[in-house]
TIFI-395895 format. One record per residue (C-alpha): chain; x, z, y. Coordinates in nm, 3 decimals, m for minus. Example, Ala and Ser with C-alpha at 12.3 -4.5 7.8 and 13.67 -1.06 7.14 Angstrom:
BEGIN
node chain = A, X = 1.230, Z = 0.780, Y = m0.450
node chain = A, X = 1.367, Z = 0.714, Y = m0.106
//
This chain:
BEGIN
node chain = A, X = 4.729, Z = m3.964, Y = 8.823
node chain = A, X = 4.754, Z = m3.819, Y = 8.473
node chain = A, X = 4.737, Z = m3.447, Y = 8.411
node chain = A, X = 4.810, Z = m3.245, Y = 8.095
node chain = A, X = 4.443, Z = m3.196, Y = 8.010
node chain = A, X = 4.496, Z = m2.946, Y = 7.728
node chain = A, X = 4.716, Z = m2.707, Y = 7.923
node chain = A, X = 4.502, Z = m2.722, Y = 8.237
node chain = A, X = 4.178, Z = m2.669, Y = 8.041
node chain = A, X = 4.319, Z = m2.384, Y = 7.832
node chain = A, X = 4.463, Z = m2.220, Y = 8.145
node chain = A, X = 4.107, Z = m2.215, Y = 8.283
node chain = A, X = 3.983, Z = m2.045, Y = 7.964
node chain = A, X = 3.834, Z = m2.347, Y = 7.788
node chain = A, X = 3.867, Z = m2.436, Y = 7.420
node chain = A, X = 4.016, Z = m2.781, Y = 7.356
node chain = A, X = 3.976, Z = m2.980, Y = 7.034
node chain = A, X = 4.126, Z = m3.320, Y = 6.947
node chain = A, X = 3.976, Z = m3.554, Y = 6.687
node chain = A, X = 4.247, Z = m3.799, Y = 6.580
node chain = A, X = 4.005, Z = m4.018, Y = 6.384
node chain = A, X = 3.768, Z = m4.083, Y = 6.678
node chain = A, X = 4.037, Z = m4.040, Y = 6.948
node chain = A, X = 3.808, Z = m3.792, Y = 7.122
node chain = A, X = 3.884, Z = m3.471, Y = 7.308
node chain = A, X = 3.622, Z = m3.198, Y = 7.337
node chain = A, X = 3.652, Z = m2.929, Y = 7.603
node chain = A, X = 3.419, Z = m2.629, Y = 7.576
node chain = A, X = 3.375, Z = m2.336, Y = 7.810
node chain = A, X = 3.072, Z = m2.109, Y = 7.816
node chain = A, X = 2.767, Z = m2.337, Y = 7.790
node chain = A, X = 2.945, Z = m2.656, Y = 7.902
node chain = A, X = 3.086, Z = m2.916, Y = 7.664
node chain = A, X = 3.277, Z = m3.219, Y = 7.789
node chain = A, X = 3.374, Z = m3.508, Y = 7.558
node chain = A, X = 3.618, Z = m3.781, Y = 7.652
node chain = A, X = 3.731, Z = m4.073, Y = 7.437
node chain = A, X = 4.064, Z = m4.251, Y = 7.477
node chain = A, X = 4.028, Z = m4.592, Y = 7.653
node chain = A, X = 3.664, Z = m4.529, Y = 7.744
node chain = A, X = 3.540, Z = m4.495, Y = 8.103
node chain = A, X = 3.250, Z = m4.277, Y = 7.984
node chain = A, X = 3.237, Z = m3.899, Y = 7.971
node chain = A, X = 2.973, Z = m3.685, Y = 7.805
node chain = A, X = 2.875, Z = m3.356, Y = 7.970
node chain = A, X = 2.636, Z = m3.147, Y = 7.760
node chain = A, X = 2.536, Z = m3.465, Y = 7.570
node chain = A, X = 2.452, Z = m3.657, Y = 7.887
node chain = A, X = 2.674, Z = m3.965, Y = 7.937
node chain = A, X = 2.829, Z = m4.057, Y = 8.272
node chain = A, X = 3.065, Z = m4.326, Y = 8.397
//
């Protein structure tokens, strides 16, 4: 299932940034930063990578 990540994240009070060059979205709230890259199964949470 796909969800509108920007609107859901912003509704929860997070800041959302999109980097067109790297195709990466960064979601930040308080001391947590999540980075996702288009077509990648990996996610980075506070600089620690997960599958």
